[in-house]
C-alpha positions as CSV (number, residue, x, y, z in Angstrom):
1,M,-6.3,4.6,-17.2
2,S,-4.0,2.5,-15.5
3,F,-4.4,0.2,-12.5
4,A,-4.2,1.5,-9.7
5,V,-2.1,0.1,-6.7
6,V,-0.9,0.9,-3.2
7,Y,2.5,0.1,-2.0
8,D,2.9,-0.8,1.6
9,A,5.6,0.1,3.4
10,C,6.9,-3.8,4.0
11,V,7.4,-3.6,0.0
12,L,9.1,-0.5,0.1
13,Y,11.8,-1.2,2.4
14,P,14.1,-3.3,0.7
15,N,16.2,-1.4,-1.5
16,V,15.9,-3.0,-4.8
17,L,12.5,-4.0,-4.6
18,R,11.5,-0.5,-3.9
19,D,13.5,0.6,-6.9
20,L,11.9,-2.1,-9.5
21,L,8.3,-1.0,-8.0
22,I,9.0,2.5,-8.4
23,R,10.8,1.8,-12.1
24,V,7.3,-0.4,-12.8
25,A,5.1,2.6,-11.6
26,I,7.5,5.3,-14.0
27,G,6.8,2.9,-17.2
28,H,3.0,3.5,-16.5
29,K,1.9,0.2,-16.3
30,V,0.6,1.0,-12.9
31,R,-0.2,4.0,-10.8
32,A,1.7,3.8,-7.6
33,H,0.5,5.3,-4.4
34,W,1.7,5.5,-1.1
35,T,1.3,8.1,1.8
36,D,3.7,10.0,4.2
37,Q,2.6,7.9,7.0
38,I,3.5,4.5,4.7
39,L,6.9,6.4,4.0
40,D,7.3,7.3,7.4
41,E,7.0,3.6,8.4
42,V,9.6,2.9,5.8
43,F,12.7,5.1,6.7
44,E,11.8,5.2,10.1
45,N,12.5,1.6,10.2
46,L,15.3,1.6,7.7
47,I,17.1,4.5,10.2
48,E,16.1,2.1,13.4
49,N,17.5,-1.2,11.6
50,R,20.0,-0.2,9.6
51,P,22.3,2.6,11.6
52,D,25.2,2.1,9.0
53,L,22.8,3.9,6.2
54,D,23.2,7.7,6.0
55,R,20.2,9.6,7.0
56,V,21.0,12.4,4.4
57,R,21.0,9.7,2.0
58,L,17.8,8.0,2.8
59,A,16.2,11.3,3.1
60,R,17.2,12.3,-0.4
61,T,15.9,8.4,-1.6
62,R,12.4,10.0,-0.1
63,V,12.7,12.9,-2.2
64,L,13.3,11.2,-5.1
65,M,10.5,8.9,-4.9
66,G,8.3,11.8,-5.0
67,K,9.9,13.3,-7.8
68,A,10.0,10.0,-10.0
69,L,6.3,9.6,-9.2
70,P,4.9,12.7,-8.6
71,D,1.1,11.7,-8.5
72,A,1.8,9.1,-5.9
73,K,1.3,10.7,-3.0
74,V,-2.4,10.1,-1.1
75,T,-3.9,12.3,1.2
76,G,-7.2,12.7,2.7
77,Y,-7.5,9.4,3.7
78,E,-7.6,9.6,7.4
79,S,-11.2,10.4,8.4
80,L,-11.7,6.8,6.5
81,V,-9.8,4.9,9.0
82,P,-11.9,4.5,12.2
83,A,-14.4,2.7,10.1
84,L,-12.4,0.3,8.6
85,E,-12.3,-3.7,9.8
86,L,-8.5,-5.3,9.4
87,P,-6.8,-8.0,11.7
88,D,-4.2,-5.5,12.6
89,P,-6.1,-1.7,13.5
90,D,-2.0,-0.5,12.3
91,D,-2.9,-1.3,9.1
92,R,-6.3,0.5,8.7
93,H,-4.3,3.2,7.0
94,V,-2.9,1.5,4.1
95,L,-6.9,0.2,3.2
96,A,-7.9,3.9,3.3
97,A,-5.6,5.4,1.3
98,A,-6.4,2.4,-1.3
99,I,-10.0,3.6,-1.2
100,R,-9.4,7.4,-1.3
101,A,-7.0,6.5,-4.2
102,G,-9.3,4.2,-6.1
103,A,-6.7,1.5,-6.3
104,Q,-7.6,-1.9,-7.3
105,M,-4.9,-3.6,-5.2
106,I,-2.7,-3.4,-2.4
107,V,1.3,-4.8,-2.6
108,T,1.9,-6.1,0.5
109,S,4.0,-8.9,2.1
110,N,1.5,-9.3,5.1
111,L,-1.4,-10.9,2.9
112,K,-2.7,-12.2,6.2
113,D,-3.4,-8.7,7.6
114,F,-5.1,-8.0,4.7
115,P,-7.7,-10.8,4.2
116,P,-9.9,-11.1,1.1
117,E,-13.4,-10.4,3.2
118,C,-12.1,-7.1,4.4
119,L,-11.0,-5.7,0.7
120,S,-13.9,-6.9,-1.3
121,P,-16.3,-4.4,-0.4
122,F,-14.0,-2.1,-1.4
123,A,-12.8,-4.0,-4.9
124,I,-9.7,-3.9,-3.7
125,E,-7.4,-7.3,-3.4
126,A,-4.1,-7.6,-1.8
127,K,-0.8,-9.2,-3.7
128,G,2.1,-10.1,-2.7
129,P,4.8,-8.1,-4.2
130,D,6.2,-11.6,-6.3
131,D,3.1,-12.4,-7.6
132,F,2.6,-8.9,-8.5
133,L,6.0,-8.6,-10.4
134,V,5.0,-11.8,-11.9
135,D,1.9,-10.5,-13.2
136,Q,3.7,-7.5,-15.0
137,Y,6.4,-9.5,-16.4
138,H,3.7,-11.8,-18.6
139,L,1.8,-8.1,-19.4
140,D,5.6,-7.4,-20.9
141,P,8.6,-9.1,-20.0
142,V,10.7,-6.9,-22.4
143,V,9.9,-4.0,-20.2
144,M,10.8,-5.7,-16.9
145,N,14.2,-7.0,-18.3
146,M,15.1,-3.3,-19.3
147,H,14.3,-2.1,-15.7
148,V,16.6,-5.2,-14.2
149,A,19.2,-3.6,-17.3
150,M,18.3,-0.3,-15.7
151,I,18.9,-1.3,-12.0
152,T,22.2,-3.1,-13.3
153,A,23.2,-0.1,-14.8
154,D,22.7,2.1,-11.9
155,W,24.8,0.0,-9.6
156,A,27.6,-0.3,-12.6
157,A,28.0,2.9,-12.1
158,K,29.3,2.9,-8.6
159,R,30.6,-0.5,-8.9
160,P,31.9,-1.4,-12.4
161,D,31.6,-5.4,-11.9
162,S,28.2,-5.1,-11.1
163,T,25.7,-7.6,-13.3
164,P,22.3,-8.5,-14.0
165,G,23.4,-11.7,-11.5
166,D,23.6,-9.7,-8.6
167,V,20.4,-8.0,-9.1
168,Y,18.9,-11.0,-9.3
169,E,20.9,-12.1,-6.0
170,H,19.2,-9.2,-4.1
171,L,15.9,-9.5,-5.3
172,E,16.1,-13.2,-4.2
173,A,17.1,-12.0,-0.8
174,A,13.7,-9.6,-1.0
175,G,11.7,-12.8,-1.5
176,I,11.3,-11.9,-5.2
177,I,11.4,-15.4,-6.0
178,Q,8.9,-16.4,-8.8
179,L,10.1,-13.2,-10.8
180,T,13.7,-13.9,-10.7
181,A,13.5,-17.4,-12.2
182,L,11.6,-16.0,-14.8
183,L,14.1,-13.3,-15.4
184,R,17.0,-15.9,-15.3
185,A,15.3,-18.9,-17.5
186,A,15.2,-15.6,-20.5
187,G,19.0,-15.7,-19.7
188,S,18.9,-11.9,-19.2
189,D,21.9,-12.9,-16.6
190,E,24.0,-14.1,-19.3
191,P,27.2,-11.7,-20.4
192,G,25.9,-9.6,-23.6
193,Q,22.2,-10.1,-22.7
194,E,20.2,-6.8,-22.0
């Protein structure tokens, strides 16, 4: 059985990071989960912070996420929320989803909101997205490079001059520094490399 994780809203917010995390899960290296409440937070924040984005396209993205990972959605976690303790009570739904999904990890940029002492009774760990993706890279660097090549190809369909370097810049802007350094060191942003 694959390793189960819950993706917090903060890691699904940046487009390129969301894309890469979903591709990692499609590749069956991990079994990714989220809830409607997590996705509501992602897309409501995108609408609020980026009024330039087309709401119809955002709705389509959400639908496509569900189609890409049809088993990702966690339900039936709500009754667990009141009994959980976290520094920010508004994050309890994420832990509840992880418990309900049988996840071993919450991938989040807000590590302080998921301290080990609150998660360890449930055998759950919180990990930042960069560290999580570095772990995935070390498990299979070829596949991780393939994911970046596929993102680059998708971008090139709209902007033919797109390169892996463009993807790396967006990943770095999303805080994915260690993984990007590994990918650059592997030379996959050189012309002719995949």
